[in-house]
DRENKE-135025 format. One record per atom (N, C-alpha, C, O): x, y, z; residue in three letters. Coordinates in steps of 0.1 Angstrom, whole numbers, padded with zeros to 4 digits, always signed. Layout:
<nodes>
XYZAla
...
</nodes>
This chain:
<nodes>
-1099-0651+0854Met
-1101-0657+0841Met
-1102-0646+0831Met
-1096-0646+0820Met
-1110-0635+0834His
-1111-0624+0825His
-1098-0617+0822His
-1095-0614+0811His
-1090-0615+0832Ile
-1077-0608+0831Ile
-1069-0615+0821Ile
-1063-0608+0812Ile
-1067-0628+0821Glu
-1059-0636+0812Glu
-1064-0634+0798Glu
-1056-0632+0789Glu
-1077-0635+0796His
-1082-0633+0782His
-1081-0619+0777His
-1078-0617+0765His
-1082-0609+0786Leu
-1081-0596+0782Leu
-1066-0593+0778Leu
-1064-0585+0768Leu
-1057-0599+0785Ile
-1043-0597+0781Ile
-1040-0604+0767Ile
-1033-0598+0759Ile
-1046-0615+0765Asn
-1044-0622+0752Asn
-1051-0614+0741Asn
-1046-0615+0730Asn
-1061-0606+0744Ala
-1067-0598+0734Ala
-1059-0585+0731Ala
-1063-0578+0722Ala
-1049-0583+0739Gly
-1040-0571+0735Gly
-1039-0561+0746Gly
-1031-0551+0744Gly
-1047-0562+0757Leu
-1045-0552+0768Leu
-1033-0555+0776Leu
-1028-0566+0776Leu
-1027-0545+0782Thr
-1016-0547+0791Thr
-1021-0553+0804Thr
-1033-0553+0806Thr
-1012-0558+0812Glu
-1017-0564+0825Glu
-1024-0554+0833Glu
-1035-0557+0839Glu
-1019-0541+0834Ser
-1025-0531+0842Ser
-1039-0527+0836Ser
-1048-0525+0844Ser
-1040-0526+0823Glu
-1053-0523+0817Glu
-1063-0534+0820Glu
-1074-0531+0822Glu
-1058-0547+0819Ala
-1067-0558+0821Ala
-1072-0558+0836Ala
-1084-0561+0838Ala
-1063-0555+0845Ile
-1067-0554+0859Ile
-1078-0544+0862Ile
-1088-0546+0869Ile
-1075-0532+0857Ile
-1085-0521+0859Ile
-1098-0524+0852Ile
-1109-0521+0857Ile
-1098-0529+0839Tyr
-1110-0532+0832Tyr
-1118-0542+0840Tyr
-1130-0541+0842Tyr
-1111-0553+0845Asp
-1118-0563+0852Asp
-1124-0558+0865Asp
-1135-0561+0869Asp
-1117-0548+0872Tyr
-1122-0542+0884Tyr
-1135-0534+0881Tyr
-1145-0536+0888Tyr
-1135-0526+0871Leu
-1146-0518+0867Leu
-1158-0527+0863Leu
-1170-0524+0865Leu
-1155-0538+0856Leu
-1165-0548+0852Leu
-1173-0553+0864Leu
-1185-0555+0864Leu
-1165-0556+0874Lys
-1171-0563+0886Lys
-1177-0553+0896Lys
-1186-0556+0904Lys
-1171-0541+0896Asn
-1175-0531+0907Asn
-1183-0519+0902Asn
-1188-0511+0910Asn
-1184-0518+0889Gly
-1191-0507+0883Gly
-1184-0493+0884Gly
-1171-0493+0886Gly
-1191-0482+0882Glu
-1184-0469+0881Glu
-1177-0466+0894Glu
-1182-0468+0905Glu
-1164-0462+0892Ser
-1155-0459+0904Ser
-1147-0447+0901Ser
-1144-0444+0889Ser
-1142-0441+0912Ser
-1133-0430+0910Ser
-1119-0435+0909Ser
-1116-0447+0912Ser
-1110-0427+0904Ala
-1096-0431+0903Ala
-1090-0435+0917Ala
-1082-0445+0917Ala
-1094-0428+0927Gly
-1089-0431+0940Gly
-1093-0445+0945Gly
-1085-0452+0950Gly
-1106-0448+0942Glu
-1111-0462+0946Glu
-1104-0473+0938Glu
-1100-0483+0944Glu
-1101-0470+0925Ile
-1094-0480+0917Ile
-1080-0482+0922Ile
-1075-0493+0923Ile
-1073-0471+0926Ile
-1059-0472+0931Ile
-1059-0480+0944Ile
-1051-0489+0946Ile
-1069-0477+0953Lys
-1069-0484+0966Lys
-1072-0499+0964Lys
-1066-0507+0971Lys
-1081-0502+0955Gln
-1085-0516+0954Gln
-1077-0525+0946Gln
-1077-0537+0947Gln
-1069-0519+0937Thr
-1061-0527+0927Thr
-1046-0527+0931Thr
-1038-0535+0926Thr
-1042-0518+0940Asp
-1028-0518+0945Asp
-1019-0513+0934Asp
-1007-0515+0934Asp
-1024-0507+0923Leu
-1016-0501+0913Leu
-1011-0487+0917Leu
-1017-0481+0925Leu
-0999-0484+0912Lys
-0993-0471+0916Lys
-1002-0459+0910Lys
-1008-0461+0899Lys
-1002-0448+0917Arg
-1011-0437+0914Arg
-1009-0432+0900Arg
-1018-0431+0892Arg
-0996-0429+0897Gly
-0992-0423+0884Gly
-0996-0433+0873Gly
-1001-0429+0862Gly
-0992-0446+0875Asn
-0995-0456+0865Asn
-1010-0458+0862Asn
-1014-0460+0851Asn
-1018-0457+0873Thr
-1032-0459+0872Thr
-1038-0448+0863Thr
-1047-0451+0855Thr
-1035-0435+0865Tyr
-1040-0425+0857Tyr
-1036-0427+0842Tyr
-1044-0424+0833Tyr
-1024-0431+0840Asn
-1019-0433+0826Asn
-1027-0445+0819Asn
-1031-0444+0808Asn
-1030-0455+0827Val
-1037-0467+0822Val
-1051-0463+0819Val
-1057-0467+0809Val
-1058-0455+0828Leu
-1071-0451+0826Leu
-1072-0442+0813Leu
-1082-0444+0806Leu
-1063-0433+0811Asp
-1063-0425+0799Asp
-1062-0434+0787Asp
-1068-0432+0777Asp
-1054-0445+0788Ser
-1052-0454+0777Ser
-1065-0462+0774Ser
-1069-0463+0762Ser
-1072-0466+0784Leu
-1085-0473+0783Leu
-1095-0464+0777Leu
-1103-0469+0768Leu
-1095-0452+0781Val
-1105-0442+0775Val
-1102-0440+0761Val
-1111-0439+0752Val
-1089-0439+0758Gly
-1085-0437+0744Gly
-1088-0448+0735Gly
-1091-0446+0723Gly
-1088-0460+0740Lys
-1092-0472+0732Lys
-1107-0473+0730Lys
-1112-0481+0723Lys
-1115-0465+0738Gly
-1129-0465+0736Gly
-1136-0476+0744Gly
-1148-0479+0741Gly
-1129-0482+0753Ile
-1135-0493+0761Ile
-1139-0489+0775Ile
-1145-0496+0782Ile
-1135-0477+0779Val
-1138-0471+0793Val
-1142-0457+0790Val
-1136-0450+0782Val
-1153-0453+0798Ala
-1157-0439+0797Ala
-1155-0432+0811Ala
-1154-0439+0821Ala
-1154-0419+0810Phe
-1153-0412+0823Phe
-1162-0399+0823Phe
-1166-0394+0813Phe
-1165-0395+0835Gln
-1172-0382+0837Gln
-1168-0376+0850Gln
-1164-0383+0859Gln
-1170-0363+0851Glu
-1166-0355+0863Glu
-1179-0354+0872Glu
-1190-0351+0867Glu
-1177-0358+0885Lys
-1188-0356+0895Lys
-1182-0349+0907Lys
-1173-0354+0914Lys
-1186-0337+0909Asn
-1181-0329+0920Asn
-1166-0328+0919Asn
-1159-0329+0929Asn
-1161-0325+0907Lys
-1147-0323+0904Lys
-1138-0335+0906Lys
-1126-0335+0908Lys
-1145-0347+0906Val
-1138-0360+0908Val
-1141-0368+0895Val
-1153-0370+0891Val
-1131-0374+0889Ser
-1132-0382+0877Ser
-1137-0396+0881Ser
-1131-0403+0889Ser
-1148-0400+0875His
-1153-0414+0877His
-1153-0421+0864His
-1154-0416+0853His
-1150-0434+0865Phe
-1148-0443+0853Phe
-1157-0455+0853Phe
-1160-0460+0864Phe
-1161-0459+0841Arg
-1169-0471+0840Arg
-1166-0477+0826Arg
-1161-0470+0817Arg
-1169-0490+0825Ile
-1166-0496+0812Ile
-1177-0493+0802Ile
-1189-0492+0806Ile
-1174-0493+0790Glu
-1184-0492+0779Glu
-1190-0506+0777Glu
-1185-0516+0783Glu
-1200-0507+0768Asn
-1205-0520+0765Asn
-1193-0529+0761Asn
-1185-0525+0752Asn
-1192-0541+0766Pro
-1181-0550+0763Pro
-1179-0552+0748Pro
-1168-0556+0743Pro
-1189-0550+0739Arg
-1187-0551+0725Arg
-1177-0540+0720Arg
-1172-0542+0709Arg
-1175-0530+0728Ala
-1165-0520+0724Ala
-1151-0526+0723Ala
-1142-0521+0716Ala
-1149-0537+0731Leu
-1136-0544+0730Leu
-1134-0550+0716Leu
-1123-0548+0710Leu
-1144-0555+0710Leu
-1143-0561+0696Leu
-1141-0549+0686Leu
-1133-0550+0677Leu
-1148-0538+0689Glu
-1146-0526+0680Glu
-1131-0521+0681Glu
-1125-0517+0671Glu
-1126-0521+0693Tyr
-1112-0517+0695Tyr
-1102-0526+0688Tyr
-1093-0522+0681Tyr
-1105-0539+0689Ile
-1096-0549+0683Ile
-1097-0548+0667Ile
-1087-0549+0661Ile
-1109-0545+0662Glu
-1110-0543+0648Glu
-1103-0531+0643Glu
-1096-0531+0633Glu
-1104-0520+0651Arg
-1096-0508+0647Arg
-1081-0511+0648Arg
-1073-0506+0639Arg
-1077-0518+0658Asp
-1063-0522+0659Asp
-1058-0530+0648Asp
-1047-0528+0642Asp
-1067-0539+0643Arg
-1063-0548+0632Arg
-1062-0540+0619Arg
-1052-0542+0612Arg
-1071-0531+0617Gln
-1070-0522+0605Gln
-1058-0513+0606Gln
-1051-0511+0595Gln
-1054-0509+0618Ser
-1042-0501+0619Ser
-1030-0509+0616Ser
-1020-0505+0609Ser
-1030-0522+0620Ile
-1018-0531+0617Ile
-1018-0534+0602Ile
-1007-0534+0596Ile
-1030-0536+0596Asp
-1030-0538+0582Asp
-1024-0526+0574Asp
-1017-0528+0564Asp
-1028-0514+0578Asn
-1023-0502+0572Asn
-1008-0501+0573Asn
-1001-0497+0564Asn
-1003-0504+0585Lys
-0988-0504+0587Lys
-0981-0514+0579Lys
-0971-0512+0573Lys
-0987-0526+0578Lys
-0982-0537+0570Lys
-0981-0533+0555Lys
-0971-0535+0548Lys
-0992-0527+0550Ser
-0993-0522+0536Ser
-0982-0512+0533Ser
-0976-0511+0523Ser
-0980-0503+0543Ala
-0970-0492+0542Ala
-0956-0498+0540Ala
-0949-0493+0532Ala
-0953-0508+0548Ile
-0940-0514+0548Ile
-0939-0522+0535Ile
-0928-0521+0528Ile
-0949-0530+0531Glu
-0948-0538+0519Glu
-0946-0529+0507Glu
-0939-0533+0497Glu
-0952-0517+0507Ser
-0950-0508+0495Ser
-0936-0503+0493Ser
-0932-0500+0482Ser
-0928-0503+0504Ile
-0914-0498+0502Ile
-0904-0509+0505Ile
-0892-0507+0505Ile
-0909-0522+0507Leu
-0900-0533+0510Leu
-0890-0535+0500Leu
-0878-0537+0503Leu
-0893-0536+0487Pro
-0883-0538+0476Pro
-0872-0528+0477Pro
-0860-0531+0476Pro
-0876-0515+0480Ser
-0865-0504+0481Ser
-0857-0507+0493Ser
-0845-0505+0493Ser
-0863-0510+0504Leu
-0855-0513+0517Leu
-0845-0524+0515Leu
-0834-0523+0519Leu
-0850-0535+0508Ile
-0842-0547+0506Ile
-0830-0543+0497Ile
-0819-0547+0499Ile
-0833-0535+0486Ser
-0823-0531+0477Ser
-0812-0523+0484Ser
-0800-0526+0482Ser
-0816-0514+0493His
-0806-0506+0500His
-0798-0515+0510His
-0786-0513+0512His
-0805-0524+0516Tyr
-0799-0534+0526Tyr
-0788-0542+0519Tyr
-0777-0543+0524Tyr
-0792-0547+0507Gln
-0782-0555+0499Gln
-0770-0547+0495Gln
-0759-0551+0495Gln
-0773-0534+0491Leu
-0762-0526+0486Leu
-0752-0523+0497Leu
-0740-0522+0495Leu
-0758-0520+0509Asn
-0749-0516+0520Asn
-0742-0528+0527Asn
-0731-0527+0533Asn
-0749-0540+0527Thr
-0743-0551+0534Thr
-0737-0561+0525Thr
-0729-0570+0529Thr
-0741-0560+0512Asn
-0735-0570+0502Asn
-0739-0584+0506Asn
-0732-0594+0503Asn
-0751-0586+0512Lys
-0756-0599+0516Lys
-0769-0602+0510Lys
-0778-0593+0509Lys
-0772-0615+0506Pro
-0785-0618+0501Pro
-0795-0618+0513Pro
-0791-0620+0525Pro
-0807-0615+0511Val
-0818-0616+0521Val
-0824-0630+0520Val
-0829-0633+0510Val
-0823-0637+0531Val
-0828-0651+0532Val
-0839-0652+0543Val
-0837-0648+0554Val
-0851-0657+0539Thr
-0862-0658+0548Thr
-0867-0673+0547Thr
-0869-0678+0536Thr
-0870-0679+0559Tyr
-0875-0692+0559Tyr
-0890-0693+0563Tyr
-0895-0684+0571Tyr
-0896-0703+0558Tyr
-0911-0705+0561Tyr
-0913-0720+0563Tyr
-0906-0729+0558Tyr
-0924-0724+0571Glu
-0927-0738+0573Glu
-0942-0740+0572Glu
-0950-0731+0573Glu
-0945-0753+0569Gly
-0959-0757+0569Gly
-0967-0752+0557Gly
-0962-0746+0548Gly
-0980-0755+0557Arg
-0989-0752+0546Arg
-0990-0736+0545Arg
-0991-0731+0534Arg
-0989-0730+0557Glu
-0989-0715+0556Glu
-0977-0710+0549Glu
-0978-0700+0541Glu
-0965-0716+0551Gly
-0953-0712+0543Gly
-0955-0715+0529Gly
-0950-0707+0520Gly
-0961-0726+0525Phe
-0963-0730+0511Phe
-0972-0719+0505Phe
-0969-0714+0494Phe
-0983-0715+0512Ala
-0992-0705+0506Ala
-0985-0691+0505Ala
-0987-0684+0496Ala
-0977-0688+0515Tyr
-0970-0675+0515Tyr
-0961-0674+0503Tyr
-0961-0664+0496Tyr
-0953-0684+0500Ile
-0944-0684+0489Ile
-0951-0683+0475Ile
-0947-0676+0466Ile
-0962-0691+0474Leu
-0970-0690+0462Leu
-0975-0675+0460Leu
-0975-0670+0449Leu
-0981-0670+0471Asn
-0986-0656+0470Asn
-0975-0646+0467Asn
-0978-0636+0461Asn
-0963-0648+0472Asp
-0953-0639+0470Asp
-0949-0638+0455Asp
-0946-0627+0450Asp
-0951-0649+0448Thr
-0948-0648+0433Thr
-0959-0640+0426Thr
-0956-0635+0415Thr
-0970-0638+0432Leu
-0981-0630+0426Leu
-0977-0615+0427Leu
-0984-0607+0420Leu
-0967-0611+0434Thr
-0962-0597+0434Thr
-0952-0594+0424Thr
-0947-0583+0422Thr
-0948-0604+0416Ser
-0937-0603+0406Ser
-0940-0593+0395Ser
-0951-0593+0390Ser
-0930-0585+0393Lys
-0931-0576+0381Lys
-0924-0582+0369Lys
-0924-0576+0358Lys
-0919-0594+0370Thr
-0912-0601+0359Thr
-0919-0614+0357Thr
-0927-0618+0365Thr
-0916-0620+0345Glu
-0921-0633+0342Glu
-0916-0643+0353Glu
-0905-0642+0357Glu
-0925-0652+0357Val
-0921-0662+0367Val
-0916-0675+0360Val
-0923-0680+0351Val
-0904-0680+0364Leu
-0899-0692+0359Leu
-0900-0703+0371Leu
-0897-0700+0382Leu
-0904-0715+0367Gln
-0907-0724+0378Gln
-0903-0739+0374Gln
-0906-0743+0363Gln
-0896-0745+0383Tyr
-0894-0760+0382Tyr
-0904-0766+0392Tyr
-0906-0760+0403Tyr
-0910-0777+0388Ala
-0920-0782+0397Ala
-0921-0797+0397Ala
-0920-0803+0386Ala
-0924-0803+0408Asp
-0928-0817+0409Asp
-0943-0817+0409Asp
-0949-0816+0420Asp
-0949-0818+0397Ile
-0963-0817+0396Ile
-0971-0827+0404Ile
-0982-0824+0409Ile
-0967-0839+0404Glu
-0974-0850+0411Glu
-0976-0847+0425Glu
-0987-0848+0431Glu
-0965-0843+0432Ile
-0967-0840+0447Ile
-0975-0828+0449Ile
-0982-0828+0460Ile
-0975-0818+0440Ile
-0984-0806+0442Ile
-0998-0810+0441Ile
-1007-0806+0449Ile
-1001-0818+0430Glu
-1015-0822+0428Glu
-1021-0831+0439Glu
-1033-0831+0441Glu
-1012-0839+0444Thr
-1017-0849+0454Thr
-1018-0843+0469Thr
-1025-0848+0477Thr
-1009-0833+0471Arg
-1009-0828+0485Arg
-1013-0813+0486Arg
-1017-0809+0497Arg
-1012-0806+0476Phe
-1015-0791+0477Phe
-1023-0786+0465Phe
-1021-0775+0460Phe
-1033-0795+0461Lys
-1041-0791+0450Lys
-1049-0778+0452Lys
-1049-0770+0443Lys
-1055-0777+0463Lys
-1064-0765+0466Lys
-1055-0752+0465Lys
-1059-0743+0458Lys
-1044-0752+0472Glu
-1035-0740+0472Glu
-1030-0738+0457Glu
-1029-0726+0453Glu
-1027-0748+0450Ser
-1022-0747+0437Ser
-1033-0741+0427Ser
-1030-0732+0419Ser
-1045-0747+0428Asp
-1056-0742+0420Asp
-1059-0727+0423Asp
-1061-0719+0413Asp
-1059-0724+0435Asp
-1062-0710+0439Asp
-1051-0700+0433Asp
-1054-0690+0428Asp
-1038-0705+0434His
-1027-0697+0429His
-1028-0695+0414His
-1026-0684+0409His
-1032-0706+0407Val
-1033-0705+0392Val
-1043-0695+0388Val
-1041-0687+0379Val
-1055-0695+0395Lys
-1065-0686+0392Lys
-1061-0671+0394Lys
-1063-0663+0386Lys
-1055-0669+0406Lys
-1050-0655+0409Lys
-1040-0651+0399Lys
-1040-0639+0395Lys
-1031-0659+0396Arg
-1020-0655+0386Arg
-1026-0652+0373Arg
-1022-0642+0366Arg
-1037-0659+0369Gly
-1044-0656+0356Gly
-1051-0643+0357Gly
-1050-0635+0347Gly
-1057-0640+0368Asp
-1064-0627+0370Asp
-1054-0616+0369Asp
-1058-0605+0365Asp
-1042-0618+0374Leu
-1032-0607+0374Leu
-1024-0607+0361Leu
-1015-0598+0359Leu
-1026-0616+0352His
-1019-0617+0339His
-1004-0618+0341His
-0996-0611+0334His
-1000-0626+0350Ile
-0985-0628+0353Ile
-0981-0640+0344Ile
-0986-0651+0346Ile
-0971-0637+0335Glu
-0966-0648+0326Glu
-0957-0658+0334Glu
-0951-0654+0344Glu
-0957-0670+0330Lys
-0949-0680+0336Lys
-0944-0691+0326Lys
-0951-0695+0317Lys
-0932-0695+0328Lys
-0926-0706+0321Lys
-0924-0717+0331Lys
-0919-0715+0342Lys
-0927-0729+0327Leu
-0927-0741+0336Leu
-0919-0752+0331Leu
-0922-0757+0320Leu
-0910-0758+0339Leu
-0903-0770+0336Leu
-0907-0781+0345Leu
-0906-0779+0357Leu
-0912-0792+0340Ile
-0916-0803+0348Ile
-0911-0816+0343Ile
-0907-0817+0331Ile
-0910-0826+0351Thr
-0906-0839+0346Thr
-0916-0847+0338Thr
-0928-0846+0342Thr
-0912-0853+0328Asp
-0921-0861+0319Asp
-0925-0874+0326Asp
-0917-0881+0331Asp
-0938-0877+0327Ser
-0943-0889+0333Ser
-0957-0891+0328Ser
-0964-0882+0324Ser
-0962-0904+0330Pro
-0976-0906+0327Pro
-0986-0897+0335Pro
-0996-0893+0329Pro
-0982-0894+0347Phe
-0991-0886+0356Phe
-0991-0872+0349Phe
-1002-0866+0348Phe
-0980-0867+0345Thr
-0979-0853+0339Thr
-0987-0853+0327Thr
-0995-0844+0324Thr
-0986-0863+0318Arg
-0993-0863+0305Arg
-1008-0864+0308Arg
-1016-0857+0301Arg
-1012-0872+0317Asn
-1027-0874+0320Asn
-1033-0861+0325Asn
-1044-0857+0322Asn
-1025-0854+0333Leu
-1030-0841+0339Leu
-1031-0831+0329Leu
-1042-0824+0328Leu
-1021-0829+0320Tyr
-1022-0818+0310Tyr
-1030-0821+0298Tyr
-1034-0812+0291Tyr
-1034-0834+0296Asn
-1042-0838+0285Asn
-1056-0832+0287Asn
-1064-0831+0277Asn
-1060-0828+0299Thr
-1073-0823+0302Thr
-1074-0808+0300Thr
-1084-0802+0301Thr
-1062-0802+0297Leu
-1062-0787+0296Leu
-1062-0782+0281Leu
-1059-0790+0272Leu
-1066-0770+0279Lys
-1065-0764+0266Lys
-1051-0762+0262Lys
-1042-0760+0270Lys
-1049-0761+0249Glu
-1035-0760+0244Glu
-1028-0747+0249Glu
-1016-0747+0252Glu
-1036-0736+0250Glu
-1030-0723+0254Glu
-1025-0724+0268Glu
-1016-0717+0272Glu
-1031-0733+0276Ala
-1027-0735+0290Ala
-1013-0742+0292Ala
-1007-0741+0302Ala
-1009-0748+0281Thr
-0996-0756+0281Thr
-0986-0749+0272Thr
-0975-0755+0270Thr
-0989-0738+0267Ser
-0980-0732+0257Ser
-0966-0728+0263Ser
-0956-0727+0255Ser
-0965-0726+0276His
-0952-0723+0282His
-0948-0734+0292His
-0940-0732+0301His
-0953-0746+0289Val
-0949-0758+0298Val
-0940-0767+0289Val
-0944-0771+0278Val
-0929-0770+0295Arg
-0920-0780+0288Arg
-0915-0791+0298Arg
-0915-0789+0310Arg
-0912-0802+0292Val
-0909-0814+0300Val
-0894-0818+0299Val
-0888-0816+0288Val
-0889-0823+0310Ile
-0875-0828+0309Ile
-0875-0842+0313Ile
-0885-0847+0319Ile
-0864-0849+0311Lys
-0863-0863+0314Lys
-0866-0866+0328Lys
-0860-0859+0337Lys
-0874-0876+0331Pro
-0877-0879+0346Pro
-0865-0884+0353Pro
-0856-0890+0348Pro
-0865-0881+0366Ser
-0855-0886+0375Ser
-0859-0900+0381Ser
-0871-0902+0382Ser
-0849-0908+0385Asp
-0853-0920+0392Asp
-0859-0917+0406Asp
-0866-0926+0411Asp
-0856-0906+0411Lys
-0861-0902+0424Lys
-0869-0889+0423Lys
-0864-0880+0417Lys
-0881-0888+0428Pro
-0889-0876+0427Pro
-0881-0864+0433Pro
-0874-0865+0443Pro
-0883-0852+0427Phe
-0876-0840+0432Phe
-0882-0836+0446Phe
-0874-0833+0455Phe
-0895-0837+0448Asn
-0901-0832+0460Asn
-0898-0818+0463Asn
-0898-0813+0474Asn
-0895-0810+0452Val
-0892-0796+0454Val
-0898-0788+0443Val
-0900-0792+0432Val
-0902-0776+0447Val
-0907-0766+0437Val
-0897-0754+0438Val
-0893-0750+0449Val
-0894-0748+0427Met
-0885-0737+0427Met
-0891-0726+0418Met
-0895-0728+0407Met
-0891-0713+0423Phe
-0895-0702+0415Phe
-0884-0692+0413Phe
-0876-0690+0422Phe
-0883-0686+0402Ile
-0873-0676+0398Ile
-0881-0664+0393Ile
-0887-0664+0383Ile
-0880-0652+0401Tyr
-0888-0641+0397Tyr
-0883-0628+0405Tyr
-0878-0630+0416Tyr
-0884-0617+0399Asp
-0882-0604+0406Asp
-0870-0604+0415Asp
-0871-0599+0426Asp
-0858-0608+0410Asn
-0846-0608+0417Asn
-0847-0617+0430Asn
-0840-0615+0440Asn
-0855-0627+0429Lys
-0857-0637+0440Lys
-0856-0651+0435Lys
-0859-0654+0423Lys
-0852-0660+0444Ile
-0853-0674+0442Ile
-0860-0680+0454Ile
-0856-0677+0465Ile
-0871-0688+0451Ser
-0877-0694+0463Ser
-0878-0709+0460Ser
-0880-0714+0449Ser
-0876-0716+0471Tyr
-0877-0731+0471Tyr
-0888-0736+0481Tyr
-0890-0730+0491Tyr
-0894-0746+0477Leu
-0904-0753+0486Leu
-0900-0768+0486Leu
-0900-0775+0476Leu
-0896-0773+0497Thr
-0893-0787+0499Thr
-0905-0794+0505Thr
-0909-0791+0516Thr
-0910-0804+0497Leu
-0923-0810+0500Leu
-0922-0824+0504Leu
-0929-0833+0498Leu
-0913-0828+0513Val
-0912-0842+0517Val
-0923-0845+0527Val
-0930-0836+0532Val
-0926-0858+0529Glu
-0937-0862+0537Glu
-0936-0857+0551Glu
-0926-0857+0557Glu
-0948-0851+0555Asn
-0949-0846+0569Asn
-0940-0834+0572Asn
-0938-0830+0583Asn
-0934-0828+0562Lys
-0926-0817+0564Lys
-0926-0808+0551Lys
-0922-0812+0540Lys
-0930-0795+0553Thr
-0930-0786+0542Thr
-0921-0774+0547Thr
-0924-0767+0556Thr
-0910-0772+0539Leu
-0901-0761+0542Leu
-0900-0752+0530Leu
-0899-0756+0519Leu
-0899-0739+0533Gly
-0897-0729+0522Gly
-0886-0719+0525Gly
-0884-0716+0537Gly
-0880-0714+0515Val
-0870-0703+0517Val
-0871-0694+0505Val
-0872-0698+0493Val
-0870-0681+0507Ile
-0869-0671+0497Ile
-0855-0664+0498Ile
-0851-0659+0509Ile
-0848-0664+0487Ile
-0835-0657+0487Ile
-0836-0645+0477Ile
-0840-0647+0466Ile
-0833-0634+0482Glu
-0834-0622+0474Glu
-0819-0616+0471Glu
-0813-0611+0480Glu
-0815-0618+0459Asp
-0802-0614+0455Asp
-0801-0613+0440Asp
-0804-0623+0433Asp
-0797-0602+0434Thr
-0797-0600+0420Thr
-0788-0610+0413Thr
-0792-0616+0402Thr
-0776-0612+0418Asn
-0767-0621+0411Asn
-0771-0635+0411Asn
-0770-0642+0401Asn
-0777-0640+0423Ile
-0782-0654+0423Ile
-0794-0655+0414Ile
-0795-0665+0407Ile
-0802-0645+0414Tyr
-0814-0645+0405Tyr
-0810-0646+0390Tyr
-0815-0655+0383Tyr
-0800-0638+0386Glu
-0796-0638+0372Glu
-0789-0651+0368Glu
-0792-0656+0357Glu
-0782-0657+0377Met
-0776-0670+0374Met
-0786-0681+0372Met
-0786-0688+0362Met
-0796-0682+0381His
-0806-0692+0380His
-0815-0690+0368His
-0820-0699+0362His
-0818-0677+0365Lys
-0826-0674+0353Lys
-0819-0679+0341Lys
-0825-0685+0332Lys
-0806-0677+0340His
-0798-0681+0328His
-0798-0696+0327His
-0800-0702+0316His
-0796-0703+0338Ile
-0796-0718+0338Ile
-0810-0723+0334Ile
-0811-0733+0326Ile
-0820-0717+0339Phe
-0834-0722+0336Phe
-0836-0720+0321Phe
-0841-0730+0315Phe
-0833-0709+0316Met
-0836-0706+0301Met
-0828-0716+0292Met
-0833-0719+0282Met
-0816-0719+0296Cys
-0808-0729+0289Cys
-0815-0742+0288Cys
-0816-0749+0278Cys
-0820-0747+0300Leu
-0827-0759+0300Leu
-0841-0758+0293Leu
-0845-0768+0286Leu
-0847-0747+0295Tyr
-0861-0745+0289Tyr
-0859-0746+0273Tyr
-0868-0752+0267Tyr
-0849-0739+0268Asp
-0848-0739+0253Asp
-0845-0753+0247Asp
-0848-0755+0236Asp
-0839-0762+0255Lys
-0836-0775+0251Lys
-0847-0785+0254Lys
-0847-0797+0249Lys
-0856-0781+0263Ala
-0867-0791+0267Ala
-0877-0793+0257Ala
-0878-0785+0247Ala
-0885-0803+0259Ile
-0896-0807+0249Ile
-0909-0799+0252Ile
-0913-0799+0263Ile
-0914-0793+0242Gln
-0927-0786+0243Gln
-0938-0797+0246Gln
-0939-0807+0239Gln
-0946-0794+0257Leu
-0957-0803+0260Leu
-0968-0800+0251Leu
-0973-0789+0250Leu
-0973-0810+0243Thr
-0984-0809+0234Thr
-0996-0817+0238Thr
-0995-0827+0245Thr
-1007-0812+0234Ile
-1020-0818+0237Ile
-1025-0826+0225Ile
-1025-0821+0214Ile
-1028-0839+0227Pro
-1033-0848+0216Pro
-1045-0842+0210Pro
-1054-0837+0217Pro
-1046-0842+0197Gln
-1058-0837+0190Gln
-1069-0848+0189Gln
-1079-0845+0183Gln
</nodes>
């Protein structure tokens, strides 16, 4: 039982076997570990060095023989936390150069970068990605479906965007629901919101245009799908179409 959980926690199978052996048998020499676990001699020493390096096993010399014992099991949590921080640092390092990497990839392959996402996590990821934008965000939205199914995520996003001072223009369909929703807001909150003629069928889609990217969220019942397309030409085309519609759309006004 312990071995399976230790592997799930990030140890290799050999590390988990040796850790479990030391847990049950206490301090042991490398020779005893090799004999009792049936692991190969060279591999066993490498694994023991790895466990010591992780800070979850300690060793000491006794009569010129190395003996090993596990540290307090809480050291496992400390190791996992250090590993998590290391992963976070690696992720941040890649994120900081990702735009440059993508730019070079597109230049050399002449292909758009397309990434797919699913579920509420995908919805949240795409919203958060717009918060990295260095340009104004342009958005088409089915407001009713967002408010009824994703209100918490949307409210959190609006607050974060405000804190980051990211400008946005929004095109939404005109409807009683839309009017009732925006009637509760201050006029400055709607200064960049415009409405277009409603469709007979709900869009069930949100679209963002920003930072040389186009992202879509399809919000049909029981299925949430998202996609981000990174391509300068596609971005510029959609930006132009959006602004043509936006310039002709009706400014949403708040009754006095």
